C-alpha positions in Angstrom: 117.4 105.3 109.6 115.6 103.0 107.4 111.8 102.2 107.1 110.1 99.8 104.7 106.3 100.0 103.3 104.8 97.3 101.4 103.3 98.2 97.8 100.7 96.4 96.3 101.0 98.0 92.7 103.2 99.7 90.2 100.5 102.4 90.1 101.4 103.0 93.8 104.7 103.7 93.2 104.3 105.7 90.4 101.7 107.6 92.7 104.2 108.2 95.0 107.4 109.0 93.1 105.0 111.5 90.8 106.0 112.6 87.1 109.9 111.8 86.1 110.3 111.1 90.0 109.6 115.0 90.7 108.5 113.8 94.7 111.6 111.8 95.2 113.6 114.7 94.5 111.5 117.0 96.5 111.4 115.1 99.3 114.9 114.5 99.5 115.5 118.1 99.2 112.7 119.3 101.6 113.3 116.3 104.4 116.5 114.8 103.9 114.6 111.3 103.5 115.6 109.3 100.2 112.7 107.4 98.4 113.3 104.4 96.9 111.6 101.2 96.0 112.8 97.4 95.5 110.9 94.4 95.0 107.7 95.8 95.6 108.7 97.8 98.8 109.3 101.2 99.5 112.0 102.4 101.7 112.5 105.8 103.5 116.0 106.4 104.5 116.9 109.6 106.4 116.5 111.0 110.0 114.2 109.3 112.1 112.0 112.3 113.0 112.1 113.5 108.9 111.2 109.5 108.5 108.1 109.3 110.7 106.6 112.5 109.1 107.0 111.0 106.1 105.9 107.7 106.8 102.5 109.0 108.1 102.0 111.3 104.7 102.6 108.1 102.9 100.3 105.9 104.7 97.4 108.5 104.2 98.0 108.5 100.6 97.9 104.7 100.5 94.8 104.8 102.6 93.1 107.0 100.2 94.1 105.0 97.1 93.6 101.7 98.5 89.8 102.8 99.4 89.3 103.1 95.7 90.3 107.0 95.6 91.7 108.2 92.9 93.9 111.4 93.8 95.0 114.2 91.4 98.8 114.8 91.2 98.4 118.1 92.9 96.4 116.1 96.1 99.5 114.1 96.5 102.0 116.8 96.3 100.0 118.5 98.8 99.6 115.6 101.1 103.7 114.5 100.6 104.3 118.5 101.4 102.0 120.6 103.0 101.5 121.1 106.8 97.9 120.9 106.7 97.1 117.9 104.5 93.8 117.8 105.5 92.3 120.9 104.0 93.9 120.0 100.5 92.6 116.7 100.2 89.4 117.3 101.6 86.5 116.6 99.5 82.6 116.8 100.1 80.6 113.2 100.2 79.1 114.0 96.9 82.6 114.7 95.5 84.1 112.2 96.9 81.5 109.2 95.4 83.0 110.8 92.0 86.3 109.5 93.0 86.0 106.4 94.1 86.0 102.8 91.7 84.0 100.2 91.8 86.1 98.4 94.4 84.7 100.2 97.6 86.9 98.3 100.2 90.2 99.8 101.0 93.4 98.2 102.8 91.9 98.7 106.1 88.3 99.1 106.0 87.1 102.0 104.0 86.7 103.8 107.1 90.4 103.1 107.8 89.3 102.0 111.4 91.2 98.8 113.1 88.6 96.3 114.7 88.2 97.0 118.3 87.6 94.6 121.4 83.8 93.7 122.3 84.7 91.7 125.2 87.9 91.5 128.0 88.9 88.2 126.4 89.3 90.2 123.1 90.9 92.9 124.3 93.7 90.6 126.1 94.2 89.0 122.9 94.8 92.4 121.1 97.2 93.3 123.6 99.0 89.8 123.2 99.1 90.6 119.3 100.8 93.6 119.7 103.3 92.5 123.0 104.1 88.8 122.2 106.2 87.0 119.5 103.9 84.0 119.5 100.4 84.3 120.6 97.6 81.1 120.9 94.3 81.7 120.7 91.8 79.1 121.4 87.9 79.1 121.7 84.6 78.7 119.8 83.9 79.8 116.3 82.6 83.5 115.8 84.6 84.7 118.9 87.5 86.6 116.7 90.1 84.6 117.0 91.1 84.5 112.9 90.2 88.0 112.0 92.0 89.7 115.0 94.8 87.7 113.9 94.5 88.9 110.1 94.0 92.5 111.2 97.1 92.4 113.2 99.0 90.8 110.5 97.8 93.4 108.0 98.3 96.2 110.2 102.1 95.3 110.6 102.3 94.5 106.5 101.1 98.5 106.2 103.3 99.8 109.2 106.4 97.7 107.5 107.3 96.0 110.8 106.9 92.5 108.5 107.6 91.9 104.5 105.4 88.6 104.5 102.2 87.4 105.5 101.9 83.6 105.8 98.7 81.7 105.9 98.4 78.0 106.7 96.5 75.1 108.3 96.1 71.6 108.3 94.0 70.0 105.8 93.1 67.0 107.7 89.8 67.0 106.0 91.8 66.0 103.1 94.4 63.7 104.8 96.7 66.6 104.2 97.3 64.5 100.8 96.1 67.3 98.4 97.0 65.9 95.4 94.0 64.3 93.5 92.2 67.8 94.3 92.0 70.1 90.7 94.5 72.9 90.4 98.0 74.0 91.5 98.8 74.4 95.0 96.9 77.7 95.5 93.8 75.9 94.2 93.9 73.3 96.2 94.7 74.7 99.6 92.5 77.9 99.0 89.1 76.3 100.1 91.0 75.2 103.6 92.3 78.9 104.0 88.8 80.4 102.7 88.0 81.7 106.5 91.4 83.4 106.4 90.9 85.0 103.3 87.2 86.2 103.9 89.0 88.2 106.8 91.7 89.6 104.2 89.1 90.5 102.0 87.2 92.5 104.7 90.2 94.3 106.0 91.6 95.1 102.4 90.1 95.1 98.9 90.1 92.1 96.9 92.5 93.4 94.2 95.3 94.2 96.8 94.7 91.1 98.4 95.4 89.4 94.8 98.3 91.6 93.7 100.1 91.1 97.2 99.7 87.2 96.3 101.2 87.4 93.1 104.3 89.3 94.7 104.5 86.7 97.1 103.6 89.4 99.8 101.0 87.3 101.3 101.3 83.4 100.6 99.2 80.3 101.7 100.5 77.0 102.0 99.4 73.7 103.6 101.0 72.8 107.2 102.5 69.7 105.6 104.7 72.2 103.3 106.0 74.3 105.9 109.1 71.4 106.6 112.7 72.6 106.0 111.9 76.3 105.8 112.4 79.3 108.0 110.4 82.8 108.1 112.3 85.9 108.7 110.4 89.2 109.0 107.2 87.5 108.6 103.6 87.2 110.3 102.9 83.8 110.1 99.0 82.6 111.1 97.8 79.1 111.6 94.5 78.2 111.7 92.5 75.7 112.7 95.7 74.7 114.7 93.3 72.2 116.9 94.0 69.7 113.9 97.9 69.5 113.7 99.4 66.8 115.8 102.0 67.4 118.6 104.9 66.8 115.9 103.4 68.9 113.4 103.1 71.6 115.8 106.5 71.4 116.8 107.9 71.6 113.4 105.6 74.7 112.5 106.6 76.5 115.5 110.8 76.4 114.8 110.0 77.4 111.5 109.8 80.7 112.9 112.9 83.1 112.3 114.3 86.4 113.3 111.8 89.3 113.4 108.7 87.3 112.7 105.5 87.0 114.6 103.2 83.7 114.9 99.8 83.3 115.8 98.2 80.2 116.5 94.3 79.6 116.1 91.8 77.0 116.9 89.0 75.3 118.7 90.2 72.3 121.0 86.6 71.0 121.1 86.4 70.5 117.8 89.3 68.6 116.6 89.0 66.3 113.4 92.5 64.2 114.5 91.7 60.5 114.3 92.9 59.3 117.7 95.7 61.7 118.1 96.1 64.2 121.0 95.7 67.9 119.6 99.1 69.6 119.0 97.3 73.0 119.9 96.3 71.7 123.6 99.8 70.5 124.0 101.5 73.8 122.8 99.4 75.8 125.4 100.6 73.5 128.3 104.2 73.4 127.1 104.7 76.9 126.0 102.1 79.0 127.5 104.4 80.8 130.0 107.5 81.0 128.4 108.9 84.3 127.9 107.5 85.9 124.4 104.5 83.7 124.5 101.0 84.5 125.3 97.8 82.4 125.5 94.4 83.5 125.5 91.2 81.5 125.6 87.9 82.4 124.3 84.6 81.3 125.6 80.8 81.1 124.5 80.3 85.1 125.9 82.8 86.1 123.3 81.0 84.7 120.7 80.0 87.7 118.4 78.0 86.4 115.1 74.6 86.1 116.9 73.3 85.5 120.4 72.0 82.2 118.6 75.7 80.8 117.8 76.3 81.7 121.6 73.4 79.6 123.0 74.4 76.6 120.8 78.1 76.9 122.1 77.0 76.7 125.5 74.6 74.0 125.1 77.2 71.9 123.6 79.7 72.7 126.3 76.9 71.7 129.3 
């Protein structure tokens, strides 16, 4: 059996492998698991039961490293090979602060906890994200559509169930013609994907996000650039999908390849399309009942930003 875990830096690999690959040899001897790294991905090969053990231990080490902890070699070795790893790496609150770098947030929040549902609709959404290959979410701003999708994507990356995160949205405000904007492609599209990056930077450190973009583990691109591509082993998020036409939506959905999950989010009431029918509304109508596809609709009571925003949404709905 083999399990893959994306690494965010060469330093993570060096920490896990140890001086002169010492930990690699010890893991192979004690657990019959081969550790290797290729293309920024840690690979664990061996019996499934032993892989599960090492995966949990590696995850704990990476979680601490990405939260800003500077781990000593003895701590890493203890976490890899000792049964009672908590006793070995436990530090006092005072001592823990001394080990933190300037960047305080880790790969999945500093606390290591995942967002939890605050409403019934959010719980249905989380359930769909776990069980469906394609999920549509529609509703007003502030309901957690984008944030929870990004959280699910980050979790998939950490668990190794996908190799890449692809973020896209239609740049309708720029007419999908980005050439007149300054900078390269990422400079041009970044302002339109800022909500996605805000969510990423809340779930991971900005440094980790930058590193993963450099390694092409995280890719950003306008929807118009999806044509002709196929995404395998990926987690793809199409945000602001109410601004995609039906033609664009079909083009996007037919890009999905093997072992790929896609989430499509948007607010049908806020489409910027000039006289065109929203591809999001059309796709939910056509595909909502297909096997492997799920859809959830949020309402004003699901808004989590503030009670004022919820009241504003209700006023516009009436």
